[in-house]
N, CA, C and O of each residue as an XYZ file, in Angstrom:
828
protein
N     -97.137     19.113   -129.293
C     -96.466     19.718   -130.306
C     -95.547     21.552   -130.287
O     -96.043     22.650   -130.033
N     -94.616     21.315   -130.534
C     -93.989     23.182   -130.236
C     -94.320     23.639   -131.397
O     -94.526     22.834   -132.305
N     -94.491     25.567   -131.705
C     -94.452     26.031   -132.665
C     -93.723     26.007   -133.665
O     -94.106     26.606   -134.670
N     -92.610     25.388   -133.667
C     -91.824     24.968   -134.876
C     -92.069     23.397   -135.196
O     -92.028     23.025   -136.369
N     -92.302     22.557   -134.240
C     -93.159     21.430   -134.935
C     -94.223     21.612   -135.891
O     -94.507     21.056   -136.952
N     -94.758     22.599   -135.178
C     -96.300     22.375   -135.658
C     -96.415     23.185   -136.809
O     -97.476     23.146   -137.433
N     -95.074     24.245   -137.368
C     -94.944     25.137   -138.514
C     -94.765     24.212   -139.537
O     -95.496     24.243   -140.527
N     -93.850     23.370   -139.408
C     -93.325     21.903   -140.194
C     -94.655     21.256   -140.584
O     -95.201     21.586   -141.636
N     -95.090     20.515   -139.921
C     -96.053     19.532   -140.226
C     -96.701     19.917   -140.906
O     -96.780     19.221   -141.918
N     -97.665     21.300   -140.903
C     -98.575     21.941   -141.950
C     -97.494     22.811   -142.643
O     -97.933     23.961   -142.661
N     -96.507     22.766   -143.109
C     -95.702     23.201   -143.960
C     -95.862     22.091   -145.368
O     -96.117     22.315   -146.551
N     -95.613     20.966   -144.689
C     -95.544     20.298   -145.410
C     -96.616     19.647   -146.475
O     -96.561     19.153   -147.601
N     -97.663     19.936   -145.444
C     -98.865     19.569   -145.951
C     -99.505     20.791   -147.272
O    -100.033     20.401   -148.313
N     -99.310     22.195   -146.935
C     -99.649     23.475   -147.615
C     -98.725     23.223   -148.827
O     -99.113     23.403   -149.982
N     -97.630     22.846   -148.546
C     -96.460     23.015   -150.265
C     -96.715     22.451   -151.067
O     -96.044     21.494   -151.453
N     -98.274     23.034   -151.849
C     -98.458     22.514   -153.027
C     -99.160     23.242   -153.695
O    -100.028     23.836   -153.056
N     -99.091     23.510   -155.262
C     -99.866     24.476   -155.484
C    -101.167     24.992   -155.584
O    -101.670     26.099   -155.775
N    -101.797     23.126   -155.276
C    -103.299     23.383   -155.397
C    -103.625     23.786   -154.069
O    -102.650     23.893   -153.324
N    -105.039     24.103   -153.449
C    -104.953     24.196   -152.710
C    -106.008     23.133   -152.142
O    -106.986     22.536   -152.592
N    -104.972     23.229   -150.327
C    -105.653     21.581   -149.604
C    -106.962     21.552   -149.897
O    -107.541     20.667   -150.527
N    -107.368     22.410   -149.493
C    -108.927     22.362   -149.021
C    -110.175     22.962   -150.290
O    -111.403     22.955   -150.211
N    -109.428     23.361   -151.218
C    -110.211     23.881   -151.957
C    -110.315     25.550   -151.976
O    -109.307     26.056   -151.485
N    -111.185     26.395   -152.376
C    -110.956     27.887   -152.637
C    -112.664     28.368   -152.274
O    -113.082     29.513   -152.102
N    -113.430     27.084   -152.233
C    -114.576     27.754   -151.619
C    -114.592     27.322   -150.416
O    -114.210     26.270   -149.904
N    -115.359     28.796   -149.788
C    -115.997     28.287   -148.093
C    -116.665     26.767   -148.179
O    -117.071     26.128   -149.150
N    -116.603     26.410   -146.559
C    -117.029     25.631   -145.898
C    -118.255     25.392   -145.709
O    -118.514     25.814   -144.582
N    -118.947     25.056   -146.066
C    -120.673     25.315   -146.155
C    -121.434     24.705   -145.453
O    -122.395     24.097   -145.925
N    -121.057     24.755   -143.717
C    -121.609     24.977   -142.845
C    -121.214     26.327   -142.595
O    -122.277     26.938   -142.490
N    -120.570     26.872   -142.490
C    -120.045     28.129   -142.537
C    -120.592     29.246   -143.166
O    -120.825     30.355   -142.688
N    -120.742     28.887   -144.126
C    -122.208     29.962   -145.279
C    -122.801     29.663   -144.850
O    -122.958     30.669   -144.159
N    -123.884     28.663   -144.310
C    -125.129     28.759   -143.769
C    -125.324     29.319   -142.453
O    -126.257     30.077   -142.187
N    -124.488     28.965   -141.672
C    -124.627     30.020   -140.501
C    -124.191     31.272   -140.584
O    -124.651     31.984   -139.691
N    -123.383     31.872   -141.421
C    -122.994     33.028   -141.408
C    -124.028     33.764   -142.511
O    -124.021     34.995   -142.482
N    -124.848     33.158   -143.406
C    -125.837     33.953   -144.086
C    -126.889     34.118   -142.955
O    -127.363     35.249   -143.056
N    -127.412     33.473   -141.971
C    -127.937     33.410   -141.016
C    -128.205     34.006   -140.335
O    -129.377     34.351   -140.181
N    -126.683     34.624   -139.203
C    -126.558     35.170   -138.189
C    -125.438     36.126   -138.056
O    -125.124     36.675   -136.999
N    -124.628     36.351   -139.650
C    -124.048     37.655   -139.785
C    -123.997     38.680   -140.303
O    -124.179     38.522   -141.510
N    -123.740     40.357   -139.874
C    -124.512     41.168   -140.503
C    -123.115     40.948   -141.674
O    -122.293     40.061   -141.447
N    -122.959     42.029   -143.145
C    -121.823     42.082   -143.330
C    -120.997     43.119   -142.666
O    -119.838     43.020   -143.067
N    -121.142     44.034   -141.842
C    -120.385     45.020   -141.399
C    -119.543     44.491   -139.571
O    -118.893     45.015   -138.666
N    -120.068     43.315   -139.896
C    -119.024     42.148   -138.273
C    -117.652     42.438   -138.648
O    -116.937     43.026   -139.459
N    -117.679     41.596   -137.459
C    -115.698     41.749   -137.117
C    -116.207     40.056   -136.997
O    -117.181     39.682   -136.344
N    -115.452     39.325   -137.654
C    -114.996     37.915   -137.107
C    -113.355     37.568   -137.344
O    -112.595     38.150   -138.118
N    -113.118     36.707   -136.653
C    -111.948     35.746   -136.055
C    -112.080     34.864   -137.069
O    -113.159     34.453   -137.494
N    -110.784     34.500   -137.552
C    -110.954     32.683   -137.883
C    -109.738     32.377   -137.382
O    -108.710     33.048   -137.472
N    -109.944     31.016   -136.685
C    -108.694     30.410   -136.620
C    -108.160     29.204   -137.098
O    -108.661     28.101   -137.319
N    -106.968     29.689   -137.211
C    -106.111     28.581   -138.468
C    -106.826     28.577   -139.521
O    -107.621     27.663   -139.739
N    -106.631     29.761   -140.474
C    -107.845     29.883   -141.417
C    -106.439     29.553   -142.709
O    -106.088     30.282   -143.636
N    -105.955     28.342   -142.337
C    -105.512     28.008   -143.647
C    -104.391     28.693   -144.507
O    -103.349     29.253   -144.166
N    -104.966     28.454   -145.759
C    -104.861     29.010   -147.358
C    -106.071     30.014   -147.219
O    -106.034     30.774   -148.187
N    -106.857     30.231   -146.601
C    -107.915     31.284   -146.986
C    -109.012     31.540   -147.178
O    -109.530     32.632   -147.416
N    -109.535     30.345   -147.069
C    -110.928     30.277   -148.648
C    -112.292     30.891   -147.350
O    -113.202     31.676   -147.618
N    -112.032     30.255   -146.023
C    -112.663     30.787   -145.406
C    -112.998     32.747   -145.187
O    -113.900     33.531   -145.485
N    -111.871     32.797   -144.610
C    -111.722     34.227   -144.254
C    -112.023     35.301   -145.936
O    -112.308     36.499   -145.935
N    -111.885     34.607   -146.927
C    -111.505     35.462   -147.852
C    -113.283     35.619   -148.112
O    -113.787     36.695   -148.433
N    -114.188     34.190   -147.881
C    -115.217     34.693   -148.827
C    -115.846     35.429   -147.701
O    -116.275     36.378   -148.357
N    -116.303     35.742   -146.172
C    -116.425     36.670   -145.296
C    -116.044     38.253   -145.441
O    -116.640     39.305   -145.212
N    -114.605     37.854   -145.993
C    -114.364     39.512   -146.450
C    -115.101     40.267   -147.295
O    -115.488     41.435   -147.255
N    -115.301     38.823   -148.557
C    -116.156     39.898   -149.891
C    -117.764     39.774   -149.603
O    -118.734     40.047   -150.309
N    -117.607     39.065   -147.800
C    -119.346     39.735   -148.028
C    -119.415     40.786   -146.863
O    -120.285     40.775   -145.992
N    -118.177     41.882   -146.973
C    -118.480     42.864   -146.371
C    -117.832     42.569   -145.003
O    -116.963     43.417   -144.801
N    -117.909     41.834   -144.159
C    -116.935     41.483   -142.858
C    -115.257     41.659   -143.060
O    -114.499     41.312   -143.965
N    -115.017     42.483   -141.564
C    -113.984     42.682   -141.138
C    -113.353     41.472   -140.745
O    -114.130     40.669   -140.228
N    -112.270     41.140   -140.831
C    -111.575     39.891   -141.100
C    -109.953     39.753   -140.686
O    -108.927     40.068   -141.289
N    -110.214     39.094   -139.287
C    -108.485     38.487   -138.933
C    -108.523     37.741   -138.793
O    -109.466     37.251   -138.170
N    -107.218     36.833   -139.403
C    -107.030     34.920   -138.920
C    -105.675     35.090   -138.339
O    -104.851     36.004   -138.334
N    -105.732     33.893   -137.852
C    -104.064     33.613   -138.141
C    -103.830     32.013   -138.163
O    -104.795     31.333   -137.815
N    -102.240     31.120   -138.667
C    -102.076     30.289   -139.025
C    -100.944     29.973   -138.702
O     -99.947     30.673   -138.877
N    -100.984     28.497   -138.014
C     -99.189     28.569   -137.756
C     -98.207     27.987   -139.160
O     -97.109     27.437   -139.073
N     -98.895     28.267   -140.300
C     -98.222     27.978   -141.562
C     -98.090     29.130   -142.260
O     -99.011     29.846   -142.652
N     -97.003     29.285   -142.399
C     -96.308     30.847   -143.256
C     -96.464     30.287   -144.950
O     -96.599     30.997   -145.946
N     -96.413     29.170   -144.895
C     -96.745     29.135   -146.450
C     -98.445     29.024   -146.766
O     -99.041     29.731   -147.579
N     -98.968     28.109   -146.033
C    -100.522     28.445   -145.794
C    -100.872     30.209   -146.076
O    -101.493     30.523   -147.091
N    -100.472     31.130   -145.217
C    -100.660     32.452   -144.727
C    -100.158     33.152   -146.310
O    -100.843     34.053   -146.795
N     -99.118     32.723   -146.911
C     -98.504     33.473   -147.914
C     -99.403     33.230   -149.113
O     -99.608     34.111   -149.948
N     -99.985     31.904   -149.189
C    -100.946     31.468   -150.067
C    -102.790     32.282   -149.987
O    -103.681     32.511   -150.805
N    -102.564     32.498   -148.359
C    -103.884     33.096   -148.884
C    -103.822     34.577   -148.373
O    -104.800     35.316   -148.486
N    -102.818     34.928   -147.893
C    -102.808     36.580   -148.116
C    -103.114     37.010   -149.719
O    -103.895     37.951   -149.858
N    -102.485     36.311   -151.102
C    -102.703     36.146   -152.340
C    -103.773     35.945   -152.866
O    -103.964     36.403   -153.992
N    -104.818     35.174   -152.178
C    -106.049     34.594   -152.242
C    -106.871     36.200   -152.024
O    -107.534     36.779   -152.884
N    -106.668     36.541   -151.008
C    -106.900     37.844   -150.613
C    -106.733     39.113   -151.612
O    -107.617     39.871   -152.013
N    -105.890     39.120   -151.786
C    -105.337     39.979   -153.282
C    -105.994     39.880   -154.725
O    -106.250     40.893   -155.376
N    -106.231     38.692   -155.148
C    -106.721     37.887   -156.111
C    -108.312     38.555   -156.002
O    -108.988     38.674   -157.024
N    -108.771     38.926   -154.811
C    -110.423     38.906   -154.679
C    -110.194     40.079   -153.795
O    -111.076     40.308   -152.967
N    -109.169     40.849   -153.833
C    -109.663     42.746   -153.809
C    -109.942     42.877   -152.535
O    -110.380     43.969   -152.175
N    -109.711     41.513   -151.267
C    -110.101     42.251   -149.647
C    -108.978     41.890   -149.511
O    -108.074     41.422   -150.203
N    -109.272     42.351   -147.879
C    -107.696     42.582   -146.899
C    -108.145     41.969   -145.506
O    -108.981     42.288   -144.660
N    -107.412     41.161   -145.616
C    -107.934     40.191   -143.921
C    -106.066     40.693   -143.049
O    -104.867     40.844   -143.282
N    -106.986     40.736   -142.132
C    -105.293     40.849   -141.449
C    -104.847     39.440   -140.533
O    -105.239     38.956   -139.471
N    -104.083     39.169   -141.284
C    -103.498     37.850   -141.093
C    -101.772     37.711   -140.410
O    -100.758     38.181   -140.925
N    -101.895     36.727   -138.804
C    -100.762     36.552   -138.488
C    -100.124     35.218   -137.909
O    -100.754     34.382   -137.263
N     -99.040     35.160   -138.174
C     -98.548     33.918   -138.260
C     -98.115     33.420   -136.144
O     -97.352     33.872   -135.291
N     -99.256     32.187   -136.212
C     -99.091     32.126   -134.545
C    -100.284     31.183   -134.727
O    -101.226     31.129   -135.519
N     -99.857     30.438   -133.649
C    -100.770     28.909   -133.054
C    -102.010     30.040   -131.927
O    -102.165     31.234   -131.672
N    -102.609     28.766   -131.580
C    -103.679     29.331   -130.723
C    -103.137     29.997   -129.238
O    -103.711     30.701   -128.407
N    -101.976     29.521   -129.298
C    -101.569     29.908   -127.682
C    -100.936     30.980   -127.580
O    -100.839     31.656   -126.556
N    -100.294     31.291   -129.013
C     -99.436     32.714   -129.421
C    -100.464     33.852   -129.867
O    -100.243     34.960   -129.379
N    -101.511     33.737   -130.693
C    -102.304     34.544   -130.988
C    -102.685     35.625   -130.165
O    -102.621     35.048   -129.080
N    -103.029     36.759   -129.902
C    -103.060     37.626   -128.875
C    -104.972     37.945   -128.751
O    -105.476     38.919   -129.310
N    -105.696     37.062   -128.038
C    -107.075     36.946   -127.765
C    -107.456     38.274   -126.802
O    -107.803     38.063   -125.640
N    -107.385     39.546   -127.284
C    -107.800     40.769   -127.047
C    -109.058     40.703   -126.519
O    -109.888     40.067   -127.168
N    -109.552     41.452   -125.006
C    -111.167     40.610   -125.141
C    -112.398     41.074   -125.887
O    -112.171     41.877   -126.791
N    -113.413     40.793   -125.724
C    -114.499     42.045   -126.011
C    -113.768     42.286   -127.742
O    -113.479     43.444   -128.045
N    -113.554     41.337   -128.616
C    -113.321     42.733   -129.848
C    -113.857     41.915   -130.786
O    -113.490     42.332   -131.885
N    -114.643     40.818   -130.914
C    -115.345     40.534   -132.596
C    -116.338     40.091   -131.831
O    -116.412     39.796   -130.638
N    -117.525     40.095   -133.238
C    -118.659     39.615   -133.402
C    -118.845     38.228   -133.791
O    -119.951     37.690   -133.851
N    -117.775     37.678   -134.046
C    -117.716     36.370   -134.583
C    -116.623     35.919   -134.311
O    -115.735     36.694   -133.957
N    -116.290     33.945   -134.444
C    -115.025     33.769   -133.982
C    -115.955     32.633   -134.660
O    -117.106     32.270   -134.416
N    -114.817     32.144   -135.783
C    -115.046     30.561   -137.130
C    -114.012     30.004   -136.533
O    -113.064     30.516   -135.938
N    -114.189     29.287   -136.674
C    -113.299     27.347   -135.910
C    -113.869     26.544   -137.050
O    -114.828     25.819   -136.784
N    -113.415     26.573   -138.274
C    -113.477     25.544   -139.110
C    -112.672     24.047   -139.128
O    -111.693     24.101   -139.871
N    -112.861     22.713   -138.474
C    -112.279     21.359   -138.573
C    -110.589     21.960   -138.182
O    -109.531     21.704   -138.757
N    -110.837     22.753   -137.099
C    -109.338     23.897   -136.100
C    -109.417     21.922   -135.351
O    -110.212     21.729   -134.431
N    -108.912     21.213   -135.655
C    -109.034     19.642   -134.547
C    -107.751     18.637   -134.595
O    -107.455     17.446   -134.505
N    -107.056     20.252   -134.850
C    -104.947     19.459   -134.374
C    -105.155     19.479   -132.537
O    -104.374     18.822   -131.849
N    -105.937     20.049   -132.089
C    -105.893     20.667   -130.993
C    -106.382     19.179   -129.896
O    -107.297     18.371   -130.057
N    -105.371     19.277   -128.829
C    -105.690     17.692   -127.376
C    -106.551     18.427   -127.004
O    -107.044     19.512   -127.309
N    -106.726     17.167   -125.829
C    -108.119     17.919   -124.926
C    -107.715     19.282   -124.420
O    -108.450     20.211   -124.755
N    -106.562     19.579   -123.591
C    -106.259     20.785   -123.127
C    -106.070     21.620   -123.683
O    -105.973     22.649   -123.014
N    -105.889     21.769   -125.267
C    -105.676     22.998   -125.867
C    -107.066     23.376   -126.419
O    -107.331     24.545   -126.698
N    -107.891     22.436   -126.563
C    -109.542     22.304   -126.965
C    -110.018     23.166   -125.911
O    -110.603     24.194   -126.250
N    -109.846     22.889   -124.576
C    -110.349     23.413   -123.471
C    -109.932     25.567   -122.857
O    -110.523     26.492   -122.298
N    -108.245     25.202   -123.633
C    -107.923     26.718   -123.760
C    -108.858     27.916   -124.883
O    -109.243     29.085   -124.874
N    -108.878     26.591   -125.854
C    -109.227     27.465   -126.937
C    -110.704     28.335   -126.591
O    -110.805     29.545   -126.794
N    -111.918     27.397   -125.980
C    -112.974     27.635   -126.172
C    -112.218     28.973   -124.681
O    -112.762     30.072   -124.568
N    -111.766     28.828   -124.333
C    -112.156     29.611   -123.444
C    -111.483     30.987   -123.617
O    -111.589     32.001   -122.927
N    -110.823     30.763   -124.634
C    -109.931     32.175   -125.433
C    -111.137     32.410   -126.411
O    -111.251     33.632   -126.317
N    -111.916     32.082   -127.117
C    -113.027     32.584   -127.502
C    -114.100     33.504   -126.693
O    -114.580     34.635   -126.617
N    -114.123     32.242   -126.163
C    -115.463     33.317   -125.018
C    -114.689     34.878   -124.758
O    -115.203     35.995   -124.820
N    -113.587     34.579   -124.518
C    -112.932     36.106   -124.263
C    -113.058     36.675   -124.977
O    -113.622     37.727   -124.676
N    -112.692     36.508   -126.370
C    -112.219     37.800   -127.346
C    -113.299     37.999   -127.409
O    -113.420     39.215   -127.262
N    -115.002     37.199   -127.653
C    -115.691     37.621   -128.208
C    -116.553     39.137   -127.537
O    -116.613     39.374   -126.331
N    -117.015     39.814   -128.359
C    -117.961     40.670   -127.679
C    -119.198     40.078   -126.831
O    -119.346     38.858   -126.751
N    -120.370     41.265   -125.995
C    -120.811     40.374   -125.442
C    -121.928     39.664   -126.801
O    -122.118     40.315   -127.828
N    -122.555     38.322   -126.589
C    -123.465     38.073   -127.336
C    -122.895     37.982   -128.493
O    -123.601     38.091   -129.495
N    -121.959     37.836   -128.574
C    -120.921     37.442   -130.051
C    -121.301     36.068   -130.157
O    -121.910     35.418   -129.307
N    -120.786     35.580   -131.559
C    -120.896     34.289   -131.953
C    -119.618     32.965   -132.026
O    -118.591     33.172   -132.672
N    -119.710     32.413   -131.721
C    -119.035     31.360   -131.959
C    -119.362     29.874   -133.541
O    -120.302     29.089   -133.421
N    -118.770     29.839   -134.328
C    -119.580     29.061   -135.159
C    -118.485     27.779   -135.468
O    -117.366     28.037   -135.912
N    -118.892     26.456   -135.206
C    -117.758     25.426   -135.251
C    -118.589     24.713   -135.806
O    -119.814     24.614   -135.876
N    -116.582     23.623   -136.675
C    -117.245     22.715   -137.476
C    -116.107     21.639   -137.421
O    -114.980     21.752   -137.903
N    -116.666     20.496   -136.686
C    -115.453     19.415   -136.849
C    -116.013     18.094   -137.140
O    -117.222     17.863   -137.118
N    -114.948     17.085   -137.461
C    -115.727     15.903   -137.389
C    -115.846     15.475   -136.407
O    -115.327     15.994   -135.420
N    -116.764     14.091   -136.338
C    -117.326     12.943   -135.283
C    -116.848     11.925   -135.012
O    -116.856     11.372   -136.112
N    -116.229     10.934   -134.033
C    -115.664      9.939   -134.337
C    -115.844      8.714   -135.058
O    -115.161      7.696   -135.172
N    -116.954      9.088   -135.515
C    -117.589      7.753   -137.048
C    -116.698      8.661   -138.323
O    -116.292      8.212   -139.395
N    -116.602      9.712   -137.920
C    -114.893      9.735   -139.298
C    -114.172      8.799   -139.734
O    -113.954      8.386   -140.873
N    -113.681      8.381   -138.340
C    -112.509      7.487   -138.776
C    -112.698      5.627   -139.151
O    -112.041      4.597   -138.996
N    -114.101      6.074   -139.750
C    -115.146      4.623   -140.265
C    -114.763      5.112   -142.312
O    -114.534      4.423   -143.306
N    -114.896      6.761   -142.038
C    -115.057      7.190   -143.660
C    -113.424      8.012   -143.918
O    -113.198      8.715   -144.903
N    -112.425      7.742   -142.827
C    -111.765      8.296   -143.861
C    -111.297      8.989   -144.853
O    -110.411      8.801   -145.686
N    -112.460     10.302   -144.501
C    -112.236     11.172   -145.797
C    -111.551     12.725   -145.612
O    -111.652     13.681   -146.382
N    -110.725     12.624   -144.155
C    -110.137     13.764   -144.163
C    -110.027     14.024   -142.609
O    -110.701     13.203   -141.988
N    -109.386     14.910   -141.825
C    -109.488     14.895   -140.622
C    -108.654     14.336   -139.603
O    -107.877     13.626   -140.241
N    -108.307     14.226   -138.166
C    -107.035     13.383   -137.650
C    -107.757     12.230   -137.458
O    -108.970     12.186   -137.253
N    -106.589     10.783   -137.565
C    -106.876      9.910   -136.884
C    -106.422      9.899   -135.563
O    -105.910      8.798   -135.361
N    -106.346     10.889   -134.167
C    -106.302     10.292   -133.329
C    -108.400     10.584   -132.360
O    -108.949     11.679   -132.230
N    -108.696      9.887   -132.135
C    -110.191     10.063   -131.358
C    -110.134     11.464   -130.808
O    -110.889     12.404   -131.058
N    -108.820     11.401   -129.805
C    -109.223     12.281   -129.017
C    -109.273     13.845   -129.359
O    -109.538     14.819   -128.654
N    -108.895     13.710   -130.791
C    -108.869     14.939   -131.175
C    -110.320     14.929   -132.115
O    -110.242     15.434   -133.235
N    -111.335     14.490   -131.770
C    -112.817     14.473   -132.546
C    -113.691     15.088   -132.275
O    -113.103     15.968   -131.646
N    -114.874     15.397   -132.236
C    -116.040     15.822   -131.345
C    -116.662     14.941   -130.953
O    -116.668     13.842   -131.506
N    -117.243     15.188   -130.042
C    -119.065     14.610   -129.754
C    -120.083     15.412   -129.246
O    -119.531     16.432   -128.833
N    -121.276     15.479   -129.063
C    -122.070     16.462   -128.594
C    -122.078     16.819   -127.279
O    -122.589     17.878   -126.915
N    -121.279     15.613   -126.103
C    -121.499     16.004   -125.069
C    -120.057     16.784   -124.841
O    -120.057     17.728   -124.051
N    -119.074     16.490   -125.377
C    -117.799     16.892   -125.288
C    -117.671     18.664   -125.404
O    -117.059     19.521   -124.766
N    -118.702     18.669   -126.706
C    -119.000     20.527   -127.309
C    -119.973     20.607   -126.149
O    -119.622     21.626   -125.555
N    -120.931     20.122   -125.551
C    -121.822     21.186   -124.704
C    -121.446     20.986   -123.280
O    -122.305     21.240   -122.436
N    -119.977     20.457   -122.802
C    -119.128     20.255   -121.330
C    -118.689     21.859   -121.735
O    -118.936     22.954   -121.230
N    -117.860     21.376   -122.987
C    -116.756     22.744   -123.034
C    -117.287     24.238   -123.594
O    -116.555     25.181   -123.897
N    -118.704     24.203   -123.649
C    -119.652     25.331   -124.170
C    -120.270     25.660   -122.702
O    -121.386     26.134   -122.915
N    -120.139     25.634   -121.959
C    -121.577     25.748   -120.535
C    -121.696     27.410   -120.430
O    -122.762     28.011   -120.299
N    -120.501     27.965   -120.506
C    -120.236     29.731   -120.687
C    -120.927     30.583   -122.063
O    -120.893     31.796   -122.273
N    -121.548     29.509   -122.892
C    -122.261     30.153   -123.959
C    -123.307     29.290   -123.947
O    -123.385     28.157   -123.472
N    -124.544     30.325   -124.846
C    -126.027     29.672   -124.705
C    -125.586     29.584   -126.146
O    -125.111     30.404   -126.932
N    -126.029     27.820   -126.251
C    -126.101     27.163   -127.635
C    -127.676     27.048   -128.415
O    -128.700     26.414   -128.162
N    -127.320     27.892   -129.349
C    -128.289     28.277   -130.713
C    -128.568     27.120   -131.349
O    -129.770     26.990   -131.580
N    -127.613     25.889   -131.855
C    -127.604     25.252   -132.568
C    -126.554     24.342   -132.271
O    -125.482     24.754   -131.830
N    -126.852     22.719   -132.549
C    -125.822     21.588   -132.157
C    -126.208     20.655   -132.738
O    -127.180     20.087   -132.239
N    -125.613     20.075   -134.065
C    -126.147     18.703   -134.606
C    -124.796     18.263   -134.880
O    -123.837     19.035   -134.890
N    -124.711     16.784   -135.143
C    -124.404     15.508   -135.316
C    -124.919     14.968   -136.840
O    -126.020     14.419   -136.778
N    -124.381     15.019   -138.067
C    -125.215     14.741   -139.330
C    -123.735     13.947   -139.606
O    -122.778     13.650   -138.890
N    -124.198     13.706   -141.542
C    -123.469     12.859   -141.904
C    -124.211     13.508   -143.122
O    -125.393     13.751   -143.362
N    -122.497     13.768   -144.092
C    -123.000     14.657   -145.402
C    -121.671     14.585   -146.729
O    -120.564     14.623   -146.191
N    -121.591     14.500   -148.185
C    -120.760     14.134   -148.751
C    -119.831     15.546   -148.848
O    -120.155     16.640   -149.311
N    -119.222     15.339   -148.558
C    -117.877     17.164   -148.642
C    -117.223     17.266   -149.947
O    -116.699     16.254   -150.411
N    -117.201     18.004   -150.381
C    -116.237     18.479   -151.184
C    -115.465     19.868   -151.520
O    -115.671     20.712   -152.393
N    -114.511     19.778   -150.504
C    -113.627     20.792   -149.413
C    -112.187     20.609   -150.281
O    -111.322     20.085   -149.579
N    -111.760     20.911   -151.593
C    -110.120     20.323   -152.184
C    -109.812     18.422   -151.406
O    -110.406     17.562   -150.756
N    -108.681     18.645   -151.971
C    -108.204     16.653   -152.349
C    -108.123     16.540   -150.581
O    -107.585     15.460   -150.336
N    -108.425     17.185   -149.432
C    -107.918     16.652   -148.153
C    -110.070     16.654   -147.306
O    -110.548     15.962   -146.407
N    -110.379     17.181   -147.726
C    -111.622     16.440   -147.345
C    -112.858     16.393   -148.428
O    -113.566     17.324   -148.812
N    -112.878     15.375   -148.696
C    -113.140     14.690   -150.212
C    -114.773     13.456   -149.715
O    -114.298     12.331   -149.553
N    -115.518     13.440   -149.601
C    -116.429     12.059   -149.727
C    -117.197     12.200   -148.526
O    -117.237     13.263   -147.905
N    -117.776     11.219   -148.197
C    -119.127     11.237   -146.848
C    -118.470     11.301   -145.553
O    -117.570     10.576   -145.129
N    -119.093     12.344   -144.949
C    -118.113     12.902   -143.568
C    -119.124     12.641   -142.402
O    -120.338     12.662   -142.602
N    -118.522     12.373   -141.068
C    -119.519     12.362   -139.966
C    -118.789     14.072   -139.179
O    -117.672     14.427   -138.802
N    -120.061     14.672   -139.241
C    -120.147     16.017   -138.887
C    -120.797     16.810   -137.360
O    -121.947     16.634   -136.955
N    -120.152     17.357   -136.936
C    -120.677     18.388   -135.687
C    -120.426     20.032   -136.173
O    -119.415     20.675   -136.456
N    -122.338     20.450   -136.097
C    -121.547     22.020   -136.369
C    -122.667     22.213   -135.371
O    -123.651     21.613   -134.940
N    -121.761     23.802   -135.161
C    -122.120     24.776   -133.885
C    -122.723     25.675   -133.883
O    -121.989     26.371   -134.584
N    -123.722     26.430   -133.594
C    -123.696     28.029   -133.377
C    -123.671     28.505   -131.979
O    -124.741     28.091   -131.533
N    -123.225     28.968   -131.285
C    -123.147     29.358   -129.435
C    -123.111     30.719   -129.372
O    -122.297     31.353   -130.044
N    -123.805     31.181   -128.730
C    -123.731     32.824   -128.160
C    -122.943     32.464   -126.901
O    -122.804     31.415   -126.271
N    -122.275     34.247   -126.700
C    -121.582     34.036   -125.412
C    -122.359     34.692   -124.420
O    -122.638     35.833   -124.790
N    -122.821     34.403   -123.288
C    -123.431     34.576   -122.621
C    -122.921     35.778   -121.612
O    -121.945     35.611   -120.880
N    -123.883     37.341   -121.654
C    -123.195     38.105   -120.881
C    -123.067     38.014   -119.143
O    -122.365     38.820   -118.532
């Protein structure tokens, strides 16, 4: 999918008054950030959408950078940040267009970034490794193939879903601190509501 096509695709979904994934941060991110990240951490949020995760991180004292392919989502995210009196450096781009500067962030956050096909997913993991500082953390959450049974959010293509084996293979340049597959009821806006099949990972860049 080209950048223009991706922008159109996501703009059609985000072009609503409501926040389609809610305004509360992802539960897994809250748990892991509270455990591993310091208030002064520099954090990159991949495809931060309407800003629910970036704003929460910024409200807890972190220096947040984010990007998304949807200008409508980023307009909502910037207003959400202003309403919460925090500043986030947002860019309109996709994962291939973002400037992944080397050794720049204490943490990278990827919450439900399951728009990526296998080739893009492999590039993202390499880009994340490059942009993390030594011993920096990658916090990832996504759906597993069982999510196709629940149909409570996420992509319909199985190749866009995560398995533990896949994530371990992609994370060979990281030390995995936590990796779990589990099921839990989510309530994250109208797009992520109900029982869900999830994968969560925290991994540290190997120096």
